[in-house]
PDB file of N, CA, C and O in Angstrom:
ATOM      1  N   UNK A   1      28.486  14.301  -8.704  1.00  0.00           N
ATOM      2  CA  UNK A   1      29.788  13.779  -8.311  1.00  0.00           C
ATOM      3  C   UNK A   1      29.820  12.279  -8.576  1.00  0.00           C
ATOM      4  O   UNK A   1      28.848  11.574  -8.304  1.00  0.00           O
ATOM      5  N   UNK A   2      30.921  11.800  -9.098  1.00  0.00           N
ATOM      6  CA  UNK A   2      31.035  10.374  -9.394  1.00  0.00           C
ATOM      7  C   UNK A   2      31.986   9.697  -8.412  1.00  0.00           C
ATOM      8  O   UNK A   2      32.833  10.334  -7.787  1.00  0.00           O
ATOM      9  N   UNK A   3      31.813   8.385  -8.302  1.00  0.00           N
ATOM     10  CA  UNK A   3      32.596   7.551  -7.387  1.00  0.00           C
ATOM     11  C   UNK A   3      33.235   6.438  -8.208  1.00  0.00           C
ATOM     12  O   UNK A   3      32.558   5.775  -8.994  1.00  0.00           O
ATOM     13  N   UNK A   4      34.520   6.235  -8.030  1.00  0.00           N
ATOM     14  CA  UNK A   4      35.237   5.176  -8.736  1.00  0.00           C
ATOM     15  C   UNK A   4      35.255   3.916  -7.874  1.00  0.00           C
ATOM     16  O   UNK A   4      35.506   3.980  -6.670  1.00  0.00           O
ATOM     17  N   UNK A   5      34.986   2.765  -8.504  1.00  0.00           N
ATOM     18  CA  UNK A   5      35.070   1.476  -7.829  1.00  0.00           C
ATOM     19  C   UNK A   5      35.447   0.443  -8.880  1.00  0.00           C
ATOM     20  O   UNK A   5      35.557   0.773 -10.061  1.00  0.00           O
ATOM     21  N   UNK A   6      35.646  -0.798  -8.468  1.00  0.00           N
ATOM     22  CA  UNK A   6      35.942  -1.833  -9.458  1.00  0.00           C
ATOM     23  C   UNK A   6      34.973  -2.987  -9.298  1.00  0.00           C
ATOM     24  O   UNK A   6      34.484  -3.262  -8.202  1.00  0.00           O
ATOM     25  N   UNK A   7      34.702  -3.657 -10.409  1.00  0.00           N
ATOM     26  CA  UNK A   7      33.857  -4.845 -10.418  1.00  0.00           C
ATOM     27  C   UNK A   7      34.593  -5.933 -11.184  1.00  0.00           C
ATOM     28  O   UNK A   7      34.868  -5.791 -12.375  1.00  0.00           O
ATOM     29  N   UNK A   8      34.906  -7.014 -10.493  1.00  0.00           N
ATOM     30  CA  UNK A   8      35.650  -8.121 -11.089  1.00  0.00           C
ATOM     31  C   UNK A   8      36.901  -7.625 -11.809  1.00  0.00           C
ATOM     32  O   UNK A   8      37.238  -8.098 -12.894  1.00  0.00           O
ATOM     33  N   UNK A   9      37.579  -6.672 -11.191  1.00  0.00           N
ATOM     34  CA  UNK A   9      38.835  -6.157 -11.719  1.00  0.00           C
ATOM     35  C   UNK A   9      38.711  -5.056 -12.752  1.00  0.00           C
ATOM     36  O   UNK A   9      39.719  -4.497 -13.184  1.00  0.00           O
ATOM     37  N   UNK A  10      37.486  -4.733 -13.157  1.00  0.00           N
ATOM     38  CA  UNK A  10      37.279  -3.677 -14.155  1.00  0.00           C
ATOM     39  C   UNK A  10      36.932  -2.367 -13.460  1.00  0.00           C
ATOM     40  O   UNK A  10      36.089  -2.357 -12.563  1.00  0.00           O
ATOM     41  N   UNK A  11      37.559  -1.266 -13.850  1.00  0.00           N
ATOM     42  CA  UNK A  11      37.199   0.023 -13.254  1.00  0.00           C
ATOM     43  C   UNK A  11      35.790   0.442 -13.654  1.00  0.00           C
ATOM     44  O   UNK A  11      35.384   0.273 -14.803  1.00  0.00           O
ATOM     45  N   UNK A  12      35.058   0.984 -12.705  1.00  0.00           N
ATOM     46  CA  UNK A  12      33.675   1.415 -12.922  1.00  0.00           C
ATOM     47  C   UNK A  12      33.476   2.778 -12.271  1.00  0.00           C
ATOM     48  O   UNK A  12      34.261   3.204 -11.423  1.00  0.00           O
ATOM     49  N   UNK A  13      32.414   3.445 -12.687  1.00  0.00           N
ATOM     50  CA  UNK A  13      32.039   4.734 -12.110  1.00  0.00           C
ATOM     51  C   UNK A  13      30.573   4.680 -11.714  1.00  0.00           C
ATOM     52  O   UNK A  13      29.731   4.189 -12.465  1.00  0.00           O
ATOM     53  N   UNK A  14      30.284   5.189 -10.532  1.00  0.00           N
ATOM     54  CA  UNK A  14      28.904   5.289 -10.049  1.00  0.00           C
ATOM     55  C   UNK A  14      28.626   6.729  -9.674  1.00  0.00           C
ATOM     56  O   UNK A  14      29.551   7.513  -9.457  1.00  0.00           O
ATOM     57  N   UNK A  15      27.377   7.069  -9.599  1.00  0.00           N
ATOM     58  CA  UNK A  15      26.995   8.381  -9.100  1.00  0.00           C
ATOM     59  C   UNK A  15      27.039   8.333  -7.571  1.00  0.00           C
ATOM     60  O   UNK A  15      26.723   7.300  -6.980  1.00  0.00           O
ATOM     61  N   UNK A  16      27.415   9.408  -6.939  1.00  0.00           N
ATOM     62  CA  UNK A  16      27.458   9.465  -5.477  1.00  0.00           C
ATOM     63  C   UNK A  16      26.081   9.100  -4.920  1.00  0.00           C
ATOM     64  O   UNK A  16      25.065   9.629  -5.371  1.00  0.00           O
ATOM     65  N   UNK A  17      26.051   8.206  -3.949  1.00  0.00           N
ATOM     66  CA  UNK A  17      24.799   7.781  -3.341  1.00  0.00           C
ATOM     67  C   UNK A  17      24.124   6.620  -4.039  1.00  0.00           C
ATOM     68  O   UNK A  17      23.101   6.126  -3.567  1.00  0.00           O
ATOM     69  N   UNK A  18      24.675   6.176  -5.149  1.00  0.00           N
ATOM     70  CA  UNK A  18      24.080   5.079  -5.917  1.00  0.00           C
ATOM     71  C   UNK A  18      24.425   3.741  -5.269  1.00  0.00           C
ATOM     72  O   UNK A  18      25.524   3.563  -4.744  1.00  0.00           O
ATOM     73  N   UNK A  19      23.487   2.809  -5.308  1.00  0.00           N
ATOM     74  CA  UNK A  19      23.773   1.483  -4.777  1.00  0.00           C
ATOM     75  C   UNK A  19      24.636   0.699  -5.760  1.00  0.00           C
ATOM     76  O   UNK A  19      24.729   1.036  -6.940  1.00  0.00           O
ATOM     77  N   UNK A  20      25.261  -0.348  -5.248  1.00  0.00           N
ATOM     78  CA  UNK A  20      26.078  -1.210  -6.099  1.00  0.00           C
ATOM     79  C   UNK A  20      25.219  -1.786  -7.220  1.00  0.00           C
ATOM     80  O   UNK A  20      25.634  -1.801  -8.379  1.00  0.00           O
ATOM     81  N   UNK A  21      24.024  -2.260  -6.876  1.00  0.00           N
ATOM     82  CA  UNK A  21      23.134  -2.837  -7.883  1.00  0.00           C
ATOM     83  C   UNK A  21      22.776  -1.851  -8.976  1.00  0.00           C
ATOM     84  O   UNK A  21      22.808  -2.190 -10.159  1.00  0.00           O
ATOM     85  N   UNK A  22      22.438  -0.640  -8.589  1.00  0.00           N
ATOM     86  CA  UNK A  22      22.081   0.382  -9.581  1.00  0.00           C
ATOM     87  C   UNK A  22      23.282   0.741 -10.455  1.00  0.00           C
ATOM     88  O   UNK A  22      23.138   0.947 -11.660  1.00  0.00           O
ATOM     89  N   UNK A  23      24.459   0.813  -9.847  1.00  0.00           N
ATOM     90  CA  UNK A  23      25.662   1.146 -10.607  1.00  0.00           C
ATOM     91  C   UNK A  23      25.986   0.042 -11.617  1.00  0.00           C
ATOM     92  O   UNK A  23      26.357   0.329 -12.755  1.00  0.00           O
ATOM     93  N   UNK A  24      25.844  -1.221 -11.200  1.00  0.00           N
ATOM     94  CA  UNK A  24      26.118  -2.318 -12.123  1.00  0.00           C
ATOM     95  C   UNK A  24      25.102  -2.346 -13.265  1.00  0.00           C
ATOM     96  O   UNK A  24      25.472  -2.560 -14.420  1.00  0.00           O
ATOM     97  N   UNK A  25      23.846  -2.134 -12.952  1.00  0.00           N
ATOM     98  CA  UNK A  25      22.829  -2.077 -14.015  1.00  0.00           C
ATOM     99  C   UNK A  25      23.107  -0.938 -14.981  1.00  0.00           C
ATOM    100  O   UNK A  25      22.942  -1.096 -16.190  1.00  0.00           O
ATOM    101  N   UNK A  26      23.528   0.210 -14.457  1.00  0.00           N
ATOM    102  CA  UNK A  26      23.841   1.361 -15.311  1.00  0.00           C
ATOM    103  C   UNK A  26      24.993   1.056 -16.265  1.00  0.00           C
ATOM    104  O   UNK A  26      25.081   1.634 -17.348  1.00  0.00           O
ATOM    105  N   UNK A  27      25.880   0.137 -15.851  1.00  0.00           N
ATOM    106  CA  UNK A  27      27.000  -0.275 -16.698  1.00  0.00           C
ATOM    107  C   UNK A  27      26.622  -1.428 -17.629  1.00  0.00           C
ATOM    108  O   UNK A  27      27.462  -1.923 -18.380  1.00  0.00           O
ATOM    109  N   UNK A  28      25.345  -1.859 -17.580  1.00  0.00           N
ATOM    110  CA  UNK A  28      24.876  -2.926 -18.459  1.00  0.00           C
ATOM    111  C   UNK A  28      25.088  -4.330 -17.907  1.00  0.00           C
ATOM    112  O   UNK A  28      24.902  -5.312 -18.626  1.00  0.00           O
ATOM    113  N   UNK A  29      25.474  -4.433 -16.646  1.00  0.00           N
ATOM    114  CA  UNK A  29      25.718  -5.735 -16.028  1.00  0.00           C
ATOM    115  C   UNK A  29      24.441  -6.172 -15.320  1.00  0.00           C
ATOM    116  O   UNK A  29      23.966  -5.495 -14.408  1.00  0.00           O
ATOM    117  N   UNK A  30      23.891  -7.298 -15.742  1.00  0.00           N
ATOM    118  CA  UNK A  30      22.609  -7.758 -15.215  1.00  0.00           C
ATOM    119  C   UNK A  30      22.718  -8.930 -14.253  1.00  0.00           C
ATOM    120  O   UNK A  30      21.754  -9.230 -13.550  1.00  0.00           O
ATOM    121  N   UNK A  31      23.853  -9.596 -14.202  1.00  0.00           N
ATOM    122  CA  UNK A  31      24.039 -10.754 -13.328  1.00  0.00           C
ATOM    123  C   UNK A  31      25.389 -10.649 -12.639  1.00  0.00           C
ATOM    124  O   UNK A  31      26.396 -10.364 -13.287  1.00  0.00           O
ATOM    125  N   UNK A  32      25.419 -10.878 -11.318  1.00  0.00           N
ATOM    126  CA  UNK A  32      26.677 -10.797 -10.571  1.00  0.00           C
ATOM    127  C   UNK A  32      26.748 -11.804  -9.427  1.00  0.00           C
ATOM    128  O   UNK A  32      27.520 -11.625  -8.484  1.00  0.00           O
ATOM    129  N   UNK A  33      25.961 -12.840  -9.508  1.00  0.00           N
ATOM    130  CA  UNK A  33      26.030 -13.924  -8.538  1.00  0.00           C
ATOM    131  C   UNK A  33      25.604 -15.203  -9.230  1.00  0.00           C
ATOM    132  O   UNK A  33      24.801 -15.177 -10.163  1.00  0.00           O
ATOM    133  N   UNK A  34      26.146 -16.327  -8.769  1.00  0.00           N
ATOM    134  CA  UNK A  34      25.671 -17.616  -9.242  1.00  0.00           C
ATOM    135  C   UNK A  34      25.165 -18.407  -8.041  1.00  0.00           C
ATOM    136  O   UNK A  34      25.649 -18.237  -6.922  1.00  0.00           O
ATOM    137  N   UNK A  35      24.198 -19.263  -8.287  1.00  0.00           N
ATOM    138  CA  UNK A  35      23.609 -20.049  -7.209  1.00  0.00           C
ATOM    139  C   UNK A  35      24.556 -21.157  -6.763  1.00  0.00           C
ATOM    140  O   UNK A  35      25.413 -21.605  -7.525  1.00  0.00           O
ATOM    141  N   UNK A  36      24.383 -21.594  -5.505  1.00  0.00           N
ATOM    142  CA  UNK A  36      25.210 -22.669  -4.966  1.00  0.00           C
ATOM    143  C   UNK A  36      25.046 -23.949  -5.760  1.00  0.00           C
ATOM    144  O   UNK A  36      26.019 -24.654  -6.026  1.00  0.00           O
ATOM    145  N   UNK A  37      23.825 -24.246  -6.134  1.00  0.00           N
ATOM    146  CA  UNK A  37      23.548 -25.491  -6.858  1.00  0.00           C
ATOM    147  C   UNK A  37      23.151 -25.150  -8.288  1.00  0.00           C
ATOM    148  O   UNK A  37      22.126 -24.515  -8.533  1.00  0.00           O
ATOM    149  N   UNK A  38      23.960 -25.573  -9.195  1.00  0.00           N
ATOM    150  CA  UNK A  38      23.658 -25.353 -10.602  1.00  0.00           C
ATOM    151  C   UNK A  38      24.361 -24.159 -11.214  1.00  0.00           C
ATOM    152  O   UNK A  38      24.408 -24.046 -12.439  1.00  0.00           O
ATOM    153  N   UNK A  39      24.911 -23.258 -10.402  1.00  0.00           N
ATOM    154  CA  UNK A  39      25.635 -22.108 -10.935  1.00  0.00           C
ATOM    155  C   UNK A  39      24.799 -21.179 -11.788  1.00  0.00           C
ATOM    156  O   UNK A  39      25.312 -20.558 -12.718  1.00  0.00           O
ATOM    157  N   UNK A  40      23.503 -21.077 -11.480  1.00  0.00           N
ATOM    158  CA  UNK A  40      22.616 -20.221 -12.273  1.00  0.00           C
ATOM    159  C   UNK A  40      22.859 -18.736 -11.967  1.00  0.00           C
ATOM    160  O   UNK A  40      23.065 -18.375 -10.808  1.00  0.00           O
ATOM    161  N   UNK A  41      22.837 -17.885 -12.978  1.00  0.00           N
ATOM    162  CA  UNK A  41      23.106 -16.453 -12.774  1.00  0.00           C
ATOM    163  C   UNK A  41      21.963 -15.751 -12.036  1.00  0.00           C
ATOM    164  O   UNK A  41      20.790 -16.077 -12.217  1.00  0.00           O
ATOM    165  N   UNK A  42      22.334 -14.796 -11.215  1.00  0.00           N
ATOM    166  CA  UNK A  42      21.369 -13.982 -10.481  1.00  0.00           C
ATOM    167  C   UNK A  42      21.844 -12.531 -10.478  1.00  0.00           C
ATOM    168  O   UNK A  42      23.033 -12.250 -10.631  1.00  0.00           O
ATOM    169  N   UNK A  43      20.895 -11.619 -10.301  1.00  0.00           N
ATOM    170  CA  UNK A  43      21.192 -10.193 -10.222  1.00  0.00           C
ATOM    171  C   UNK A  43      20.113  -9.514  -9.407  1.00  0.00           C
ATOM    172  O   UNK A  43      19.618 -10.084  -8.435  1.00  0.00           O
ATOM    173  N   UNK A  44      19.747  -8.321  -9.786  1.00  0.00           N
ATOM    174  CA  UNK A  44      18.728  -7.570  -9.058  1.00  0.00           C
ATOM    175  C   UNK A  44      17.347  -8.166  -9.333  1.00  0.00           C
ATOM    176  O   UNK A  44      16.958  -8.325 -10.490  1.00  0.00           O
ATOM    177  N   UNK A  45      16.620  -8.488  -8.289  1.00  0.00           N
ATOM    178  CA  UNK A  45      15.280  -9.049  -8.443  1.00  0.00           C
ATOM    179  C   UNK A  45      14.268  -8.132  -7.762  1.00  0.00           C
ATOM    180  O   UNK A  45      13.491  -7.469  -8.448  1.00  0.00           O
ATOM    181  N   UNK A  46      14.259  -8.078  -6.441  1.00  0.00           N
ATOM    182  CA  UNK A  46      13.248  -7.254  -5.757  1.00  0.00           C
ATOM    183  C   UNK A  46      13.688  -5.793  -5.660  1.00  0.00           C
ATOM    184  O   UNK A  46      12.858  -4.886  -5.723  1.00  0.00           O
ATOM    185  N   UNK A  47      14.980  -5.572  -5.509  1.00  0.00           N
ATOM    186  CA  UNK A  47      15.501  -4.209  -5.443  1.00  0.00           C
ATOM    187  C   UNK A  47      15.268  -3.488  -4.132  1.00  0.00           C
ATOM    188  O   UNK A  47      15.571  -2.300  -4.028  1.00  0.00           O
ATOM    189  N   UNK A  48      14.730  -4.182  -3.108  1.00  0.00           N
ATOM    190  CA  UNK A  48      14.452  -3.516  -1.828  1.00  0.00           C
ATOM    191  C   UNK A  48      14.995  -4.274  -0.624  1.00  0.00           C
ATOM    192  O   UNK A  48      14.625  -3.969   0.510  1.00  0.00           O
ATOM    193  N   UNK A  49      15.869  -5.260  -0.848  1.00  0.00           N
ATOM    194  CA  UNK A  49      16.515  -5.958   0.250  1.00  0.00           C
ATOM    195  C   UNK A  49      15.738  -7.104   0.865  1.00  0.00           C
ATOM    196  O   UNK A  49      16.107  -7.594   1.933  1.00  0.00           O
ATOM    197  N   UNK A  50      14.668  -7.541   0.214  1.00  0.00           N
ATOM    198  CA  UNK A  50      13.863  -8.631   0.752  1.00  0.00           C
ATOM    199  C   UNK A  50      14.415  -9.992   0.320  1.00  0.00           C
ATOM    200  O   UNK A  50      14.474 -10.921   1.126  1.00  0.00           O
ATOM    201  N   UNK A  51      14.809 -10.110  -0.920  1.00  0.00           N
ATOM    202  CA  UNK A  51      15.328 -11.388  -1.412  1.00  0.00           C
ATOM    203  C   UNK A  51      16.853 -11.388  -1.288  1.00  0.00           C
ATOM    204  O   UNK A  51      17.440 -10.449  -0.751  1.00  0.00           O
ATOM    205  N   UNK A  52      17.475 -12.436  -1.783  1.00  0.00           N
ATOM    206  CA  UNK A  52      18.927 -12.539  -1.706  1.00  0.00           C
ATOM    207  C   UNK A  52      19.547 -12.763  -3.080  1.00  0.00           C
ATOM    208  O   UNK A  52      20.675 -13.249  -3.167  1.00  0.00           O
ATOM    209  N   UNK A  53      18.845 -12.426  -4.145  1.00  0.00           N
ATOM    210  CA  UNK A  53      19.361 -12.665  -5.488  1.00  0.00           C
ATOM    211  C   UNK A  53      20.532 -11.755  -5.856  1.00  0.00           C
ATOM    212  O   UNK A  53      21.338 -12.124  -6.710  1.00  0.00           O
ATOM    213  N   UNK A  54      20.649 -10.602  -5.251  1.00  0.00           N
ATOM    214  CA  UNK A  54      21.647  -9.621  -5.680  1.00  0.00           C
ATOM    215  C   UNK A  54      22.933  -9.645  -4.861  1.00  0.00           C
ATOM    216  O   UNK A  54      23.676  -8.664  -4.863  1.00  0.00           O
ATOM    217  N   UNK A  55      23.211 -10.734  -4.166  1.00  0.00           N
ATOM    218  CA  UNK A  55      24.397 -10.788  -3.314  1.00  0.00           C
ATOM    219  C   UNK A  55      25.686 -10.646  -4.113  1.00  0.00           C
ATOM    220  O   UNK A  55      25.840 -11.230  -5.185  1.00  0.00           O
ATOM    221  N   UNK A  56      26.615  -9.851  -3.561  1.00  0.00           N
ATOM    222  CA  UNK A  56      27.947  -9.659  -4.130  1.00  0.00           C
ATOM    223  C   UNK A  56      28.965  -9.687  -2.991  1.00  0.00           C
ATOM    224  O   UNK A  56      28.606  -9.675  -1.813  1.00  0.00           O
ATOM    225  N   UNK A  57      30.220  -9.725  -3.365  1.00  0.00           N
ATOM    226  CA  UNK A  57      31.298  -9.550  -2.386  1.00  0.00           C
ATOM    227  C   UNK A  57      31.782  -8.112  -2.521  1.00  0.00           C
ATOM    228  O   UNK A  57      32.088  -7.654  -3.622  1.00  0.00           O
ATOM    229  N   UNK A  58      31.851  -7.402  -1.397  1.00  0.00           N
ATOM    230  CA  UNK A  58      32.345  -6.026  -1.392  1.00  0.00           C
ATOM    231  C   UNK A  58      33.525  -5.956  -0.422  1.00  0.00           C
ATOM    232  O   UNK A  58      33.382  -6.217   0.772  1.00  0.00           O
ATOM    233  N   UNK A  59      34.685  -5.600  -0.956  1.00  0.00           N
ATOM    234  CA  UNK A  59      35.902  -5.493  -0.149  1.00  0.00           C
ATOM    235  C   UNK A  59      36.163  -6.777   0.633  1.00  0.00           C
ATOM    236  O   UNK A  59      36.574  -6.733   1.792  1.00  0.00           O
ATOM    237  N   UNK A  60      35.922  -7.925  -0.010  1.00  0.00           N
ATOM    238  CA  UNK A  60      36.175  -9.216   0.600  1.00  0.00           C
ATOM    239  C   UNK A  60      35.068  -9.748   1.486  1.00  0.00           C
ATOM    240  O   UNK A  60      35.147 -10.883   1.955  1.00  0.00           O
ATOM    241  N   UNK A  61      34.039  -8.953   1.725  1.00  0.00           N
ATOM    242  CA  UNK A  61      32.921  -9.388   2.563  1.00  0.00           C
ATOM    243  C   UNK A  61      31.833 -10.004   1.685  1.00  0.00           C
ATOM    244  O   UNK A  61      31.291  -9.333   0.807  1.00  0.00           O
ATOM    245  N   UNK A  62      31.508 -11.286   1.920  1.00  0.00           N
ATOM    246  CA  UNK A  62      30.488 -11.935   1.107  1.00  0.00           C
ATOM    247  C   UNK A  62      29.077 -11.576   1.565  1.00  0.00           C
ATOM    248  O   UNK A  62      28.878 -11.012   2.641  1.00  0.00           O
ATOM    249  N   UNK A  63      28.114 -11.914   0.728  1.00  0.00           N
ATOM    250  CA  UNK A  63      26.691 -11.799   1.056  1.00  0.00           C
ATOM    251  C   UNK A  63      26.213 -10.373   1.318  1.00  0.00           C
ATOM    252  O   UNK A  63      25.368 -10.141   2.183  1.00  0.00           O
ATOM    253  N   UNK A  64      26.753  -9.432   0.572  1.00  0.00           N
ATOM    254  CA  UNK A  64      26.314  -8.035   0.653  1.00  0.00           C
ATOM    255  C   UNK A  64      25.200  -7.847  -0.371  1.00  0.00           C
ATOM    256  O   UNK A  64      25.368  -8.187  -1.542  1.00  0.00           O
ATOM    257  N   UNK A  65      24.089  -7.319   0.056  1.00  0.00           N
ATOM    258  CA  UNK A  65      22.978  -7.072  -0.872  1.00  0.00           C
ATOM    259  C   UNK A  65      23.288  -5.835  -1.714  1.00  0.00           C
ATOM    260  O   UNK A  65      23.361  -4.718  -1.200  1.00  0.00           O
ATOM    261  N   UNK A  66      23.465  -6.055  -3.004  1.00  0.00           N
ATOM    262  CA  UNK A  66      23.839  -4.978  -3.924  1.00  0.00           C
ATOM    263  C   UNK A  66      22.766  -3.898  -4.002  1.00  0.00           C
ATOM    264  O   UNK A  66      23.067  -2.743  -4.304  1.00  0.00           O
ATOM    265  N   UNK A  67      21.517  -4.267  -3.731  1.00  0.00           N
ATOM    266  CA  UNK A  67      20.437  -3.289  -3.821  1.00  0.00           C
ATOM    267  C   UNK A  67      20.424  -2.329  -2.634  1.00  0.00           C
ATOM    268  O   UNK A  67      19.770  -1.287  -2.695  1.00  0.00           O
ATOM    269  N   UNK A  68      21.133  -2.661  -1.558  1.00  0.00           N
ATOM    270  CA  UNK A  68      21.145  -1.811  -0.367  1.00  0.00           C
ATOM    271  C   UNK A  68      22.486  -1.129  -0.123  1.00  0.00           C
ATOM    272  O   UNK A  68      22.533  -0.065   0.495  1.00  0.00           O
ATOM    273  N   UNK A  69      23.572  -1.727  -0.599  1.00  0.00           N
ATOM    274  CA  UNK A  69      24.916  -1.205  -0.342  1.00  0.00           C
ATOM    275  C   UNK A  69      25.224  -0.022  -1.249  1.00  0.00           C
ATOM    276  O   UNK A  69      25.175  -0.140  -2.473  1.00  0.00           O
ATOM    277  N   UNK A  70      25.537   1.107  -0.650  1.00  0.00           N
ATOM    278  CA  UNK A  70      25.904   2.300  -1.412  1.00  0.00           C
ATOM    279  C   UNK A  70      27.381   2.201  -1.781  1.00  0.00           C
ATOM    280  O   UNK A  70      28.214   1.865  -0.939  1.00  0.00           O
ATOM    281  N   UNK A  71      27.701   2.490  -3.029  1.00  0.00           N
ATOM    282  CA  UNK A  71      29.079   2.439  -3.499  1.00  0.00           C
ATOM    283  C   UNK A  71      29.907   3.499  -2.778  1.00  0.00           C
ATOM    284  O   UNK A  71      29.521   4.665  -2.700  1.00  0.00           O
ATOM    285  N   UNK A  72      31.054   3.069  -2.253  1.00  0.00           N
ATOM    286  CA  UNK A  72      32.013   3.982  -1.632  1.00  0.00           C
ATOM    287  C   UNK A  72      33.246   4.063  -2.521  1.00  0.00           C
ATOM    288  O   UNK A  72      33.563   3.104  -3.224  1.00  0.00           O
ATOM    289  N   UNK A  73      33.944   5.189  -2.498  1.00  0.00           N
ATOM    290  CA  UNK A  73      35.138   5.315  -3.334  1.00  0.00           C
ATOM    291  C   UNK A  73      36.132   4.187  -3.059  1.00  0.00           C
ATOM    292  O   UNK A  73      36.456   3.892  -1.909  1.00  0.00           O
ATOM    293  N   UNK A  74      36.607   3.567  -4.135  1.00  0.00           N
ATOM    294  CA  UNK A  74      37.605   2.520  -4.019  1.00  0.00           C
ATOM    295  C   UNK A  74      37.068   1.136  -3.704  1.00  0.00           C
ATOM    296  O   UNK A  74      37.848   0.194  -3.565  1.00  0.00           O
ATOM    297  N   UNK A  75      35.749   0.989  -3.586  1.00  0.00           N
ATOM    298  CA  UNK A  75      35.183  -0.332  -3.298  1.00  0.00           C
ATOM    299  C   UNK A  75      35.643  -1.348  -4.336  1.00  0.00           C
ATOM    300  O   UNK A  75      35.748  -1.044  -5.525  1.00  0.00           O
ATOM    301  N   UNK A  76      35.913  -2.558  -3.861  1.00  0.00           N
ATOM    302  CA  UNK A  76      36.257  -3.675  -4.730  1.00  0.00           C
ATOM    303  C   UNK A  76      35.077  -4.634  -4.672  1.00  0.00           C
ATOM    304  O   UNK A  76      34.872  -5.322  -3.672  1.00  0.00           O
ATOM    305  N   UNK A  77      34.314  -4.675  -5.740  1.00  0.00           N
ATOM    306  CA  UNK A  77      33.108  -5.506  -5.819  1.00  0.00           C
ATOM    307  C   UNK A  77      33.423  -6.693  -6.719  1.00  0.00           C
ATOM    308  O   UNK A  77      34.011  -6.541  -7.790  1.00  0.00           O
ATOM    309  N   UNK A  78      33.019  -7.879  -6.266  1.00  0.00           N
ATOM    310  CA  UNK A  78      33.269  -9.087  -7.054  1.00  0.00           C
ATOM    311  C   UNK A  78      32.004  -9.909  -7.166  1.00  0.00           C
ATOM    312  O   UNK A  78      31.146  -9.892  -6.283  1.00  0.00           O
ATOM    313  N   UNK A  79      31.907 -10.627  -8.267  1.00  0.00           N
ATOM    314  CA  UNK A  79      30.836 -11.587  -8.440  1.00  0.00           C
ATOM    315  C   UNK A  79      30.909 -12.592  -7.306  1.00  0.00           C
ATOM    316  O   UNK A  79      31.991 -13.067  -6.961  1.00  0.00           O
ATOM    317  N   UNK A  80      29.768 -12.918  -6.728  1.00  0.00           N
ATOM    318  CA  UNK A  80      29.740 -13.913  -5.662  1.00  0.00           C
ATOM    319  C   UNK A  80      29.430 -15.282  -6.258  1.00  0.00           C
ATOM    320  O   UNK A  80      28.471 -15.452  -7.010  1.00  0.00           O
ATOM    321  N   UNK A  81      30.261 -16.244  -5.903  1.00  0.00           N
ATOM    322  CA  UNK A  81      30.080 -17.619  -6.352  1.00  0.00           C
ATOM    323  C   UNK A  81      29.447 -18.400  -5.214  1.00  0.00           C
ATOM    324  O   UNK A  81      30.010 -18.476  -4.122  1.00  0.00           O
ATOM    325  N   UNK A  82      28.286 -18.979  -5.460  1.00  0.00           N
ATOM    326  CA  UNK A  82      27.611 -19.780  -4.438  1.00  0.00           C
ATOM    327  C   UNK A  82      27.296 -18.984  -3.193  1.00  0.00           C
ATOM    328  O   UNK A  82      26.712 -17.903  -3.261  1.00  0.00           O
ATOM    329  N   UNK A  83      27.694 -19.538  -2.033  1.00  0.00           N
ATOM    330  CA  UNK A  83      27.371 -18.882  -0.766  1.00  0.00           C
ATOM    331  C   UNK A  83      28.388 -17.828  -0.356  1.00  0.00           C
ATOM    332  O   UNK A  83      28.207 -17.170   0.669  1.00  0.00           O
ATOM    333  N   UNK A  84      29.446 -17.651  -1.126  1.00  0.00           N
ATOM    334  CA  UNK A  84      30.423 -16.600  -0.866  1.00  0.00           C
ATOM    335  C   UNK A  84      31.418 -16.920   0.224  1.00  0.00           C
ATOM    336  O   UNK A  84      32.227 -16.063   0.579  1.00  0.00           O
ATOM    337  N   UNK A  85      31.386 -18.130   0.772  1.00  0.00           N
ATOM    338  CA  UNK A  85      32.302 -18.469   1.861  1.00  0.00           C
ATOM    339  C   UNK A  85      33.692 -18.824   1.371  1.00  0.00           C
ATOM    340  O   UNK A  85      34.647 -18.830   2.148  1.00  0.00           O
ATOM    341  N   UNK A  86      33.810 -19.117   0.095  1.00  0.00           N
ATOM    342  CA  UNK A  86      35.117 -19.356  -0.510  1.00  0.00           C
ATOM    343  C   UNK A  86      35.050 -18.821  -1.927  1.00  0.00           C
ATOM    344  O   UNK A  86      33.981 -18.758  -2.533  1.00  0.00           O
ATOM    345  N   UNK A  87      36.183 -18.444  -2.436  1.00  0.00           N
ATOM    346  CA  UNK A  87      36.204 -17.940  -3.810  1.00  0.00           C
ATOM    347  C   UNK A  87      36.533 -19.106  -4.722  1.00  0.00           C
ATOM    348  O   UNK A  87      37.701 -19.413  -4.961  1.00  0.00           O
ATOM    349  N   UNK A  88      35.501 -19.749  -5.227  1.00  0.00           N
ATOM    350  CA  UNK A  88      35.666 -20.957  -6.030  1.00  0.00           C
ATOM    351  C   UNK A  88      36.274 -20.672  -7.394  1.00  0.00           C
ATOM    352  O   UNK A  88      36.614 -21.606  -8.121  1.00  0.00           O
ATOM    353  N   UNK A  89      36.417 -19.402  -7.758  1.00  0.00           N
ATOM    354  CA  UNK A  89      36.979 -19.058  -9.070  1.00  0.00           C
ATOM    355  C   UNK A  89      38.483 -19.108  -9.065  1.00  0.00           C
ATOM    356  O   UNK A  89      39.087 -19.273 -10.125  1.00  0.00           O
ATOM    357  N   UNK A  90      39.119 -18.971  -7.912  1.00  0.00           N
ATOM    358  CA  UNK A  90      40.584 -18.934  -7.851  1.00  0.00           C
ATOM    359  C   UNK A  90      41.190 -20.307  -7.705  1.00  0.00           C
ATOM    360  O   UNK A  90      42.412 -20.439  -7.640  1.00  0.00           O
TER     361      UNK A  90
END
């Protein structure tokens, strides 16, 4: 069974039970966060919720670990800019 969600406005499909990080990697997306200082790209690093490299915004909530969050139907996932407290892209 597949689950529909969006990433930065693009429609995506994940397998039921798949994490956001795994779904993004399956779509060929390797980076979905930038650092507060320097804007360096980050993505999945440890894959087990220990580090904070894979943070994304899910349904407007910042600082969600993509490696732990399971994709739900209709989720709106966005690249996190810096600490996620403001959307510096808009």
